DRENGUTOR-834533 format. One record per residue (C-alpha): residue number from 1; y, z, x. Coordinates in Angstrom, 1 decimal. Layout:
num = NUM; y = Y; z = Z; x = X
...
END
This chain:
num = 1; y = -83.0; z = 2.8; x = 43.2
num = 2; y = -81.6; z = -0.7; x = 43.2
num = 3; y = -83.6; z = -3.3; x = 41.1
num = 4; y = -83.5; z = -7.0; x = 41.2
num = 5; y = -85.5; z = -8.4; x = 38.6
num = 6; y = -86.8; z = -12.1; x = 38.1
num = 7; y = -88.3; z = -13.9; x = 35.3
num = 8; y = -87.5; z = -16.6; x = 33.0
num = 9; y = -89.0; z = -16.7; x = 29.5
num = 10; y = -89.4; z = -14.4; x = 26.5
num = 11; y = -92.0; z = -12.3; x = 27.8
num = 12; y = -89.6; z = -11.0; x = 30.9
num = 13; y = -87.3; z = -10.3; x = 28.3
num = 14; y = -88.7; z = -7.1; x = 26.6
num = 15; y = -89.6; z = -5.6; x = 30.1
num = 16; y = -85.6; z = -6.2; x = 31.8
num = 17; y = -84.8; z = -4.4; x = 28.2
num = 18; y = -86.9; z = -1.8; x = 29.1
num = 19; y = -85.5; z = -1.0; x = 32.3
num = 20; y = -82.3; z = -1.2; x = 30.7
num = 21; y = -83.0; z = 1.3; x = 28.5
num = 22; y = -84.9; z = 3.6; x = 30.7
num = 23; y = -81.7; z = 3.6; x = 32.8
num = 24; y = -82.8; z = 1.7; x = 36.1
num = 25; y = -80.1; z = 0.4; x = 38.1
num = 26; y = -80.9; z = -3.5; x = 37.4
num = 27; y = -78.2; z = -5.1; x = 40.0
num = 28; y = -79.0; z = -8.7; x = 39.5
num = 29; y = -81.1; z = -10.9; x = 38.0
num = 30; y = -82.7; z = -14.3; x = 39.2
num = 31; y = -83.9; z = -16.5; x = 36.6
num = 32; y = -84.6; z = -20.5; x = 36.4
num = 33; y = -81.5; z = -22.8; x = 36.1
num = 34; y = -80.3; z = -24.0; x = 32.5
num = 35; y = -82.2; z = -27.2; x = 31.6
num = 36; y = -81.3; z = -30.2; x = 29.0
num = 37; y = -83.1; z = -29.6; x = 25.8
num = 38; y = -83.1; z = -31.4; x = 22.8
num = 39; y = -81.7; z = -34.8; x = 21.3
num = 40; y = -78.3; z = -34.0; x = 22.4
num = 41; y = -79.7; z = -32.8; x = 25.9
num = 42; y = -77.5; z = -29.3; x = 25.7
num = 43; y = -77.9; z = -27.2; x = 28.6
num = 44; y = -80.5; z = -25.1; x = 27.7
num = 45; y = -80.1; z = -21.0; x = 29.5
num = 46; y = -82.9; z = -19.2; x = 29.5
num = 47; y = -83.9; z = -16.5; x = 27.5
num = 48; y = -83.2; z = -13.9; x = 30.9
num = 49; y = -80.3; z = -15.0; x = 31.4
num = 50; y = -79.1; z = -14.5; x = 27.6
num = 51; y = -80.4; z = -11.3; x = 27.7
num = 52; y = -78.2; z = -10.4; x = 31.2
num = 53; y = -75.4; z = -12.0; x = 30.1
num = 54; y = -75.4; z = -10.0; x = 27.0
num = 55; y = -75.5; z = -7.2; x = 29.0
num = 56; y = -73.6; z = -7.9; x = 31.8
num = 57; y = -75.9; z = -8.4; x = 34.6
num = 58; y = -75.0; z = -10.8; x = 37.4
num = 59; y = -77.3; z = -13.8; x = 37.7
num = 60; y = -78.7; z = -15.8; x = 40.4
num = 61; y = -80.2; z = -19.2; x = 39.3
num = 62; y = -81.4; z = -20.5; x = 42.6
num = 63; y = -82.8; z = -24.1; x = 42.2
num = 64; y = -84.7; z = -23.4; x = 45.6
num = 65; y = -85.8; z = -20.0; x = 46.6
num = 66; y = -85.8; z = -21.1; x = 49.8
num = 67; y = -82.1; z = -22.3; x = 49.9
num = 68; y = -79.8; z = -20.3; x = 52.5
num = 69; y = -77.0; z = -19.8; x = 50.3
num = 70; y = -79.5; z = -17.7; x = 48.1
num = 71; y = -81.2; z = -16.0; x = 50.4
num = 72; y = -77.6; z = -14.3; x = 51.6
num = 73; y = -76.3; z = -14.1; x = 47.8
num = 74; y = -79.8; z = -12.0; x = 47.4
num = 75; y = -79.7; z = -9.7; x = 50.6
num = 76; y = -76.4; z = -8.8; x = 49.4
num = 77; y = -77.3; z = -6.6; x = 46.5
num = 78; y = -79.4; z = -4.5; x = 48.9
num = 79; y = -82.1; z = -3.9; x = 46.4
num = 80; y = -84.6; z = -0.9; x = 46.8
num = 81; y = -87.1; z = -2.9; x = 45.2
num = 82; y = -87.7; z = -6.8; x = 43.3
num = 83; y = -89.3; z = -6.6; x = 39.8
num = 84; y = -90.9; z = -9.6; x = 38.5
num = 85; y = -92.5; z = -10.8; x = 35.2
num = 86; y = -93.1; z = -14.8; x = 34.3
num = 87; y = -91.6; z = -16.3; x = 37.1
num = 88; y = -92.4; z = -18.6; x = 39.7
num = 89; y = -94.1; z = -18.3; x = 43.1
num = 90; y = -91.7; z = -16.4; x = 45.9
num = 91; y = -91.5; z = -17.6; x = 49.2
num = 92; y = -92.1; z = -14.3; x = 51.9
num = 93; y = -88.5; z = -14.0; x = 53.1
num = 94; y = -87.8; z = -13.2; x = 49.0
num = 95; y = -90.8; z = -11.0; x = 47.8
num = 96; y = -90.7; z = -9.6; x = 51.4
num = 97; y = -86.4; z = -8.3; x = 51.3
num = 98; y = -86.7; z = -4.6; x = 49.6
num = 99; y = -88.0; z = -1.7; x = 51.0
num = 100; y = -90.0; z = -0.3; x = 48.4
num = 101; y = -91.2; z = -4.2; x = 48.2
num = 102; y = -91.6; z = -6.6; x = 45.3
num = 103; y = -93.9; z = -6.0; x = 42.1
num = 104; y = -95.3; z = -8.1; x = 39.4
num = 105; y = -96.3; z = -7.7; x = 36.3
num = 106; y = -98.9; z = -9.7; x = 35.5
num = 107; y = -100.8; z = -10.8; x = 31.7
num = 108; y = -104.7; z = -9.7; x = 32.5
num = 109; y = -106.8; z = -6.8; x = 34.3
num = 110; y = -106.9; z = -7.8; x = 37.8
num = 111; y = -108.8; z = -9.3; x = 39.5
num = 112; y = -109.9; z = -11.1; x = 36.2
num = 113; y = -107.4; z = -13.9; x = 35.3
num = 114; y = -105.4; z = -14.7; x = 38.1
num = 115; y = -103.3; z = -17.8; x = 37.7
num = 116; y = -100.7; z = -19.5; x = 35.5
num = 117; y = -102.1; z = -18.7; x = 31.9
num = 118; y = -104.0; z = -15.4; x = 31.9
num = 119; y = -103.5; z = -14.9; x = 28.0
num = 120; y = -104.6; z = -18.3; x = 26.6
num = 121; y = -107.7; z = -18.4; x = 28.7
num = 122; y = -109.1; z = -15.0; x = 28.0
num = 123; y = -109.2; z = -15.9; x = 23.9
num = 124; y = -110.4; z = -19.7; x = 24.8
num = 125; y = -113.0; z = -17.8; x = 26.7
num = 126; y = -113.7; z = -15.4; x = 24.0
num = 127; y = -112.7; z = -12.4; x = 25.5
num = 128; y = -112.7; z = -8.7; x = 23.6
num = 129; y = -110.3; z = -6.9; x = 25.6
num = 130; y = -107.4; z = -7.9; x = 27.8
num = 131; y = -104.6; z = -5.9; x = 29.2
num = 132; y = -101.5; z = -5.9; x = 31.8
num = 133; y = -101.4; z = -5.4; x = 35.4
num = 134; y = -98.5; z = -4.0; x = 37.8
num = 135; y = -99.3; z = -4.8; x = 41.5
num = 136; y = -97.3; z = -5.2; x = 44.7
num = 137; y = -96.8; z = -9.1; x = 45.5
num = 138; y = -98.7; z = -10.6; x = 48.7
num = 139; y = -99.1; z = -13.9; x = 50.2
num = 140; y = -102.1; z = -15.2; x = 47.8
num = 141; y = -100.7; z = -15.1; x = 44.6
num = 142; y = -102.0; z = -12.1; x = 42.2
num = 143; y = -103.7; z = -10.8; x = 44.7
num = 144; y = -101.3; z = -7.6; x = 45.9
num = 145; y = -102.6; z = -4.2; x = 45.7
num = 146; y = -103.0; z = -2.6; x = 41.9
num = 147; y = -100.4; z = 0.0; x = 40.9
num = 148; y = -101.3; z = 0.5; x = 37.7
num = 149; y = -103.2; z = -1.6; x = 34.4
num = 150; y = -103.0; z = -0.9; x = 30.1
num = 151; y = -105.7; z = -2.6; x = 28.0
num = 152; y = -106.0; z = -3.9; x = 24.5
num = 153; y = -108.6; z = -4.9; x = 22.2
num = 154; y = -108.2; z = -8.8; x = 21.1
num = 155; y = -109.4; z = -9.2; x = 17.4
num = 156; y = -111.7; z = -12.5; x = 16.2
num = 157; y = -109.0; z = -13.9; x = 15.1
num = 158; y = -105.9; z = -13.4; x = 17.2
num = 159; y = -104.0; z = -16.0; x = 18.8
num = 160; y = -102.3; z = -16.4; x = 22.1
num = 161; y = -99.3; z = -15.9; x = 20.4
num = 162; y = -100.1; z = -12.5; x = 19.0
num = 163; y = -101.7; z = -11.2; x = 21.9
num = 164; y = -98.9; z = -12.7; x = 24.4
num = 165; y = -96.5; z = -10.4; x = 21.5
num = 166; y = -99.3; z = -7.0; x = 22.4
num = 167; y = -99.1; z = -7.4; x = 26.0
num = 168; y = -94.9; z = -8.2; x = 26.2
num = 169; y = -94.4; z = -5.0; x = 24.3
num = 170; y = -97.5; z = -2.5; x = 26.6
num = 171; y = -96.5; z = -4.6; x = 29.5
num = 172; y = -92.7; z = -3.8; x = 29.1
num = 173; y = -93.7; z = 0.3; x = 28.9
num = 174; y = -96.2; z = -0.1; x = 31.7
num = 175; y = -93.2; z = -1.3; x = 33.6
num = 176; y = -91.9; z = 1.7; x = 33.4
num = 177; y = -94.0; z = 3.7; x = 34.1
num = 178; y = -94.4; z = 2.1; x = 36.9
num = 179; y = -91.1; z = 2.0; x = 38.2
num = 180; y = -90.8; z = 5.7; x = 37.6
num = 181; y = -94.0; z = 6.2; x = 39.9
num = 182; y = -92.5; z = 4.4; x = 42.7
num = 183; y = -89.2; z = 5.9; x = 42.4
num = 184; y = -90.9; z = 9.9; x = 42.4
num = 185; y = -93.2; z = 8.1; x = 45.7
num = 186; y = -96.6; z = 9.4; x = 43.8
num = 187; y = -97.8; z = 5.9; x = 43.9
num = 188; y = -101.9; z = 5.4; x = 44.9
num = 189; y = -102.4; z = 1.9; x = 45.2
num = 190; y = -105.7; z = 0.4; x = 45.0
num = 191; y = -107.0; z = -3.1; x = 46.2
num = 192; y = -108.1; z = -5.9; x = 44.6
num = 193; y = -111.5; z = -5.7; x = 44.2
num = 194; y = -113.3; z = -9.2; x = 45.7
num = 195; y = -115.9; z = -10.7; x = 44.1
num = 196; y = -117.2; z = -14.5; x = 43.3
num = 197; y = -117.5; z = -14.0; x = 39.6
num = 198; y = -113.7; z = -13.6; x = 38.6
num = 199; y = -112.9; z = -16.1; x = 35.8
num = 200; y = -109.7; z = -17.5; x = 36.4
num = 201; y = -106.7; z = -18.8; x = 34.6
num = 202; y = -105.5; z = -21.9; x = 36.3
num = 203; y = -102.0; z = -24.1; x = 34.6
num = 204; y = -103.2; z = -25.7; x = 31.1
num = 205; y = -102.6; z = -29.2; x = 30.9
num = 206; y = -102.9; z = -31.6; x = 27.8
num = 207; y = -106.1; z = -33.1; x = 28.6
num = 208; y = -107.5; z = -29.4; x = 28.4
num = 209; y = -106.5; z = -29.4; x = 24.9
num = 210; y = -108.4; z = -31.8; x = 23.2
num = 211; y = -111.4; z = -30.3; x = 21.0
num = 212; y = -114.6; z = -31.5; x = 22.0
num = 213; y = -116.4; z = -31.7; x = 18.3
num = 214; y = -119.9; z = -31.4; x = 20.6
num = 215; y = -119.5; z = -27.6; x = 21.5
num = 216; y = -119.9; z = -24.9; x = 19.3
num = 217; y = -118.3; z = -23.9; x = 16.4
num = 218; y = -117.5; z = -20.5; x = 18.4
num = 219; y = -116.0; z = -22.4; x = 21.5
num = 220; y = -113.7; z = -24.6; x = 19.4
num = 221; y = -112.2; z = -22.1; x = 17.4
num = 222; y = -111.7; z = -19.9; x = 20.4
num = 223; y = -109.8; z = -23.0; x = 21.9
num = 224; y = -107.8; z = -23.3; x = 18.6
num = 225; y = -106.7; z = -19.7; x = 18.7
num = 226; y = -106.0; z = -19.8; x = 22.6
num = 227; y = -104.0; z = -22.7; x = 22.6
num = 228; y = -102.4; z = -21.6; x = 19.6
num = 229; y = -99.1; z = -21.7; x = 18.9
num = 230; y = -98.1; z = -22.8; x = 22.4
num = 231; y = -99.7; z = -25.6; x = 23.7
num = 232; y = -102.0; z = -26.3; x = 21.0
num = 233; y = -105.6; z = -27.7; x = 20.5
num = 234; y = -105.5; z = -31.2; x = 19.4
num = 235; y = -107.6; z = -33.5; x = 17.9
num = 236; y = -107.4; z = -37.8; x = 16.9
num = 237; y = -107.4; z = -38.4; x = 13.0
num = 238; y = -106.8; z = -42.1; x = 11.5
num = 239; y = -105.8; z = -42.8; x = 15.0
num = 240; y = -103.0; z = -40.2; x = 15.3
num = 241; y = -103.1; z = -36.7; x = 16.9
num = 242; y = -103.6; z = -33.7; x = 14.8
num = 243; y = -102.6; z = -29.8; x = 16.0
num = 244; y = -104.6; z = -27.5; x = 14.9
num = 245; y = -102.6; z = -23.9; x = 15.1
num = 246; y = -105.3; z = -22.1; x = 13.3
num = 247; y = -108.8; z = -22.5; x = 11.2
num = 248; y = -112.0; z = -20.8; x = 11.1
num = 249; y = -115.3; z = -20.9; x = 11.2
num = 250; y = -118.0; z = -22.1; x = 8.0
num = 251; y = -120.9; z = -21.1; x = 9.5
num = 252; y = -123.3; z = -23.9; x = 7.9
num = 253; y = -126.0; z = -27.1; x = 9.2
num = 254; y = -122.7; z = -29.6; x = 9.5
num = 255; y = -125.7; z = -32.8; x = 8.4
num = 256; y = -123.1; z = -34.8; x = 9.7
num = 257; y = -122.3; z = -36.2; x = 13.3
num = 258; y = -119.9; z = -34.0; x = 15.2
num = 259; y = -116.5; z = -34.9; x = 14.9
num = 260; y = -116.8; z = -36.4; x = 11.5
num = 261; y = -115.1; z = -34.9; x = 8.6
num = 262; y = -115.6; z = -33.5; x = 5.1
num = 263; y = -112.4; z = -33.2; x = 2.6
num = 264; y = -111.8; z = -33.0; x = -1.1
num = 265; y = -108.7; z = -34.5; x = -0.7
num = 266; y = -106.9; z = -31.1; x = -1.9
num = 267; y = -107.8; z = -27.7; x = -0.6
num = 268; y = -110.2; z = -28.1; x = 2.5
num = 269; y = -111.0; z = -30.7; x = 5.8
num = 270; y = -113.3; z = -29.7; x = 8.0
num = 271; y = -114.9; z = -31.3; x = 11.0
num = 272; y = -118.4; z = -31.0; x = 12.1
num = 273; y = -119.2; z = -29.0; x = 15.4
num = 274; y = -122.5; z = -29.0; x = 17.2
num = 275; y = -123.9; z = -26.1; x = 15.1
num = 276; y = -121.9; z = -25.5; x = 12.0
num = 277; y = -118.1; z = -26.9; x = 10.5
num = 278; y = -114.4; z = -26.0; x = 11.6
num = 279; y = -112.1; z = -25.9; x = 8.8
num = 280; y = -108.4; z = -26.7; x = 9.3
num = 281; y = -106.1; z = -23.9; x = 7.8
num = 282; y = -102.6; z = -24.9; x = 9.4
num = 283; y = -101.9; z = -28.3; x = 11.3
num = 284; y = -99.6; z = -30.9; x = 12.3
num = 285; y = -100.0; z = -34.5; x = 12.2
num = 286; y = -98.3; z = -36.6; x = 14.5
num = 287; y = -94.7; z = -37.4; x = 13.4
num = 288; y = -94.9; z = -34.7; x = 10.7
num = 289; y = -93.3; z = -30.9; x = 10.4
num = 290; y = -96.4; z = -28.3; x = 11.1
num = 291; y = -97.5; z = -27.6; x = 7.3
num = 292; y = -100.7; z = -25.6; x = 5.6
num = 293; y = -103.8; z = -28.0; x = 4.9
num = 294; y = -103.2; z = -28.0; x = 1.3
num = 295; y = -99.9; z = -29.7; x = 1.5
num = 296; y = -101.2; z = -31.7; x = 3.9
num = 297; y = -103.8; z = -33.1; x = 2.2
num = 298; y = -101.2; z = -33.9; x = -0.9
num = 299; y = -99.4; z = -36.2; x = 0.8
num = 300; y = -102.6; z = -37.6; x = 2.6
num = 301; y = -105.4; z = -40.2; x = 1.6
num = 302; y = -108.4; z = -39.3; x = 3.9
END
């Protein structure tokens, strides 16, 4: 099978590498255009592009996926199958192109957590299990027929970053298994069950990251875990933003108003939630670097 791979971040590189290591014929890669980044606005290449260039795989970087020149170039590779991992939404003319269709690897157990941020939302919602799913693309996002899935457990203190790395590895293995099945003609597709009770995973915006101290300690702890290390939960301290990467619950009646804090100025800083405290462990204060709470308190009077 001739395969065109579409993806952009590190999460996608693990899958692309797994296909290359399994000797699949990846004839081209489609990834995001280079973007200026940092103070010098130097053009930054996507993780997938860097990998593809290193392996000598042709790279396509269209600004618009409906661009006629891009469509013609994509057709010229005569792919039997397209594989999508952590990429943008494809127009019909693109995903409908190969004879064997286009498959997607999604970071949830579909049909749960369709959308842009499944890993974050699973932890924010306090799930104990997540997973990865391969499916054939169709018109509506993340609704195509399921090919295979694999589940993983979520530990109580696991962050979105931890789960991301776990699913990145499990997903790459599942993708190889899926492609072998497609190649052998041994795929049994399962339509996704329809239900009004599905949990969704929409894109996360800055306002979604602000901690509401009127929530329960467990809800706040889950929010912090689900947004760590990016885009990161935050609160206000002395009129500046304080990002929280790691915290723990202190199950104790607060005795002070939600959002108030207690500190000994040396070893702990804890904020009151509705039903307990959240002890901050790993933070970043506006204008400073990320640090452990003891280091922060050493240089800060509260």
